C-alpha positions in Angstrom: 0.0 0.0 0.0 1.6 3.3 -1.1 1.2 6.1 1.4 2.6 8.5 -1.2 -0.1 7.5 -3.6 -2.8 7.9 -0.9 -1.3 11.3 0.1 -1.5 12.4 -3.6 -5.1 11.2 -3.8 -6.1 13.3 -0.8 -4.1 16.3 -1.9 -5.2 16.6 -5.5 -7.9 14.0 -6.1 -11.5 15.0 -7.1 -14.1 13.9 -4.6 -15.0 13.8 -0.9 -14.5 11.8 2.3 -17.3 9.5 3.5 -17.7 9.6 7.3 -18.7 6.0 8.2 -17.6 6.3 11.9 -20.9 6.4 13.8 -19.9 5.3 17.4 -21.8 3.8 20.3 -23.6 7.0 21.1 -24.7 7.9 17.6 -25.4 4.3 16.3 -29.1 4.0 17.5 -29.9 7.3 15.7 -28.0 6.1 12.5 -29.9 2.8 12.5 -33.2 4.6 13.1 -32.6 6.8 10.1 -31.7 3.7 8.1 -35.1 2.2 9.0 -34.1 -0.1 11.9 -36.0 0.7 15.1 -34.4 0.2 18.6 -37.0 -2.6 19.3 -35.7 -4.6 16.4 -32.4 -5.5 18.2 -31.2 -6.0 21.7 -27.8 -5.2 23.2 -24.7 -3.5 21.8 -23.3 -6.6 20.0 -26.4 -6.9 17.8 -26.5 -3.1 17.3 -22.9 -3.0 16.1 -23.5 -6.0 13.8 -26.4 -4.2 12.2 -24.5 -0.9 11.7 -21.6 -2.9 10.2 -24.1 -4.5 7.8 -25.2 -1.0 6.8 -21.6 0.1 6.3 -20.8 -3.0 4.3 -23.7 -2.4 2.1 -22.6 1.2 1.4 -18.9 0.4 0.7 -19.6 -2.6 -1.4 -22.2 -0.8 -3.6 -21.1 -0.1 -7.2 -21.9 3.6 -6.5 -19.1 3.7 -3.9 -15.6 3.9 -5.4 -12.6 6.0 -5.8 -13.9 7.9 -8.8 -16.0 10.2 -6.5 -15.1 9.0 -2.9 -11.5 9.9 -2.0 -11.5 8.5 1.6 -13.7 7.0 4.3 -13.5 7.4 8.0 -14.0 4.2 10.0 -15.1 3.5 13.6 -12.5 1.7 15.7 -14.5 -1.6 15.8 -14.6 -1.6 12.0 -10.8 -1.8 12.0 -11.1 -5.4 13.3 -13.9 -6.4 11.0 -14.1 -7.3 7.3 -15.8 -5.9 4.2 -16.6 -8.8 1.8 -14.0 -11.1 3.5 -11.1 -8.7 3.5 -9.6 -6.5 6.3 -11.9 -3.4 6.2 -9.1 -0.8 5.6 -7.4 -3.0 3.0 -10.7 -3.6 1.2 -11.3 0.2 0.9 -7.9 0.8 -0.7 -7.3 -2.4 -2.7 -10.8 -2.9 -4.0 -12.2 0.7 -4.1 -9.2 3.0 -4.2 -10.7 4.8 -1.2 -8.2 6.1 1.4 -9.0 4.7 4.9 -9.1 6.9 8.0 -9.9 6.0 11.6 -11.9 7.9 14.2 -9.7 7.8 17.4 -11.5 10.0 19.9 -13.5 8.4 22.7 -16.2 11.0 23.0 -16.5 14.3 24.7 -16.4 15.8 28.2 -19.3 17.8 29.5 -19.4 21.4 28.3 -17.0 23.9 30.1 -16.0 27.4 29.0 -18.4 27.0 26.0 -16.7 23.9 24.6 -16.5 20.1 24.9 -13.0 18.8 25.0 -12.1 15.2 24.1 -12.0 12.6 26.7 -8.6 10.8 27.3 -7.7 8.1 24.8 -6.3 5.2 26.7 -3.9 3.0 24.7 -3.5 5.6 22.0 0.1 4.5 21.0 -1.1 0.9 20.5 -4.2 2.0 18.6 -2.1 4.2 16.2 0.4 1.4 15.6 -2.4 -1.1 15.0 -4.1 1.3 12.6 -0.9 1.9 10.7 -0.3 -1.9 10.5 -3.8 -2.4 9.0 -3.2 0.1 6.3 -4.9 3.2 7.7 -3.7 6.5 6.3 -5.0 9.0 8.8 -7.1 9.6 11.9 -10.0 11.8 12.9 -10.5 13.5 16.3 -13.6 15.7 17.2 -14.2 18.4 19.8 -17.2 20.8 19.8 -17.3 24.6 20.3 -20.7 26.0 21.4 -19.9 29.6 22.4 -17.4 32.3 21.6 -15.2 31.8 24.7 -11.5 32.5 23.8 -10.2 30.4 26.7 -12.4 27.4 25.7 -11.5 27.7 22.0 -7.8 27.9 22.8 -8.2 24.8 25.0 -9.9 22.9 22.1 -7.1 23.8 19.7 -4.3 23.1 22.1 -5.7 19.6 22.7 -6.4 19.0 19.0 -2.9 20.0 17.9 -1.2 18.1 20.7 -3.0 14.9 19.7 -2.4 15.7 16.1 1.3 15.8 16.7 1.1 12.3 18.4 -0.7 11.1 15.3 2.0 12.6 13.0 4.7 11.0 15.1 3.1 7.6 14.5 3.3 8.1 10.8 -0.4 8.9 10.2 -2.2 12.1 9.1 -4.6 13.7 11.6 -7.9 15.2 10.7 -8.2 17.9 13.3 -12.0 18.6 14.0 -13.0 21.5 16.1 -16.7 21.4 15.2 -18.7 24.6 15.7 -22.3 23.9 16.8 -24.5 25.1 13.9 -27.0 26.3 16.5 -24.4 28.5 18.4 -25.9 32.1 18.7 -22.5 33.7 18.0 -21.4 31.2 15.3 -19.8 33.9 13.1 -17.8 35.3 16.0 -16.6 31.8 17.0 -15.3 31.3 13.4 -13.2 34.5 13.6 -11.6 33.3 16.9 -11.3 29.8 15.5 -9.5 30.8 12.3 -7.1 33.0 14.2 -6.3 30.2 16.5 -5.9 27.6 13.7 -3.6 29.9 11.7 -1.4 30.5 14.7 -0.9 26.8 15.4 -0.6 25.8 11.7 2.4 28.1 11.4 4.1 25.8 13.9 3.4 22.6 11.9 6.0 21.4 9.5 4.7 21.7 5.9 6.5 18.4 5.2 4.0 16.6 7.5 0.8 18.5 6.9 -2.5 18.0 8.8 -6.1 18.0 7.6 -8.9 20.1 9.1 -12.5 19.1 9.4 -14.7 22.2 10.0 -18.3 23.3 10.2 -19.3 25.2 7.1 -18.8 28.9 7.8 -21.3 31.7 7.9 -19.2 33.8 5.5 -18.6 32.0 2.1 -14.9 31.5 1.4 -14.0 32.3 5.0 -11.6 29.3 5.2 -9.6 30.2 2.0 -6.5 31.0 4.0 -6.7 27.6 5.7 -7.2 25.8 2.3 -4.1 27.6 1.0 -1.9 27.0 4.1 1.3 25.0 3.3 0.8 22.9 6.5 -2.8 21.8 5.5 -3.2 18.8 3.2 -7.0 19.3 2.9 -9.9 21.1 4.5 -13.0 19.0 4.7 -16.5 20.0 6.0 -18.9 18.2 8.3 -22.6 18.4 7.6 -23.2 19.2 11.3 -27.0 18.8 11.3 -27.7 20.5 8.0 -29.8 18.5 5.6 -27.8 17.2 2.6 -29.4 19.8 0.3 -28.4 22.6 2.8 -24.9 21.2 3.4 -24.3 20.8 -0.4 -25.4 24.4 -1.1 -23.2 25.8 1.6 -20.2 23.6 0.5 -20.5 24.7 -3.1 -19.9 28.3 -1.9 -16.5 27.3 -0.3 -14.0 26.6 -3.0 -11.3 24.1 -2.1 -13.2 22.6 0.8 -14.6 19.1 0.2 -17.3 17.2 2.1 -16.8 14.7 4.9 -20.4 14.0 5.5 -21.9 11.3 7.7 -25.7 11.7 8.2 -26.1 13.8 5.1 -24.4 11.0 3.1 -26.8 8.2 4.3 -29.9 10.4 4.2 -32.6 8.5 2.3 -30.9 5.1 2.6 -33.0 2.3 4.1 -32.6 -1.3 5.2 -36.0 -1.9 3.6 -34.8 -0.9 0.1 -34.0 -3.5 -2.5 -30.4 -3.5 -3.6 -31.4 -1.7 -6.8 -33.2 1.0 -4.9 -30.4 1.3 -2.3 -27.7 1.6 -5.0 -29.7 4.2 -6.9 -30.3 6.3 -3.7 -26.7 6.0 -2.7 -25.5 6.9 -6.2 -27.7 10.1 -6.2 -26.4 11.0 -2.7 -22.8 10.5 -3.7 -23.2 12.4 -7.0 -24.7 15.4 -5.3 -22.0 15.6 -2.6 -19.3 15.0 -5.2 -20.6 17.9 -7.4 -20.7 20.2 -4.3 -17.2 19.2 -3.4 -15.7 20.0 -6.8 -17.7 23.2 -7.3 
């Protein structure tokens, strides 16, 4: 597996990153949207089996391949599972030419200073080594900003960049994700503080080992242009963050150089009850709309 080739795909390929990393907390909601109610399964093991079936159906669909999907973010349990009889990360790259990423954060602390920091990640060094050995290219780590509190925003960015450096040291590429809550009353002011903090820290990152950024779509179109152009940034990707696919795509298309990394907006309209033909058609339409918004 060529890391250089994967690096090149992310840097200059046309397409977007599929976020298939629903974790324990978000899985029941993801399954419900997929047409599987909570009374249709019992216990975590069955729940995770069902969501793995959903992911397998997505990645093995003819609609899902490297022509439009550059990368996919996996949940940690997926790392030890298979897609169509092959190691999940290996299948993505070998069979689909889709670059594999891994969600490494373990969820969030309660809100303090207007933000939610990441919880500790026990066994991080081992997890990163295991991911690298399985052919993963990069990681994703999420925090949330809910208010324009300079101290809180600085704490989020310090934690993100510190973790990002550990990921870089392990030979992987971090996706730094300081999500801004789309319902935040002062969202535009948060984005001013956030961009200032990101630029200051990016200037300390070696351009030879760039990071990626995953950001909430900004109030002001093109507001992240400086981040897109920064020599220490491999790619800026956007989360859908609660917007519908239509809203997220419309906003994304106004931000040149930023590509999608959608989760819920990607799977919107997919159902366990659909025939394979219906499912593939719905997924194809979703992928095509997100792809077009990403290359706009």
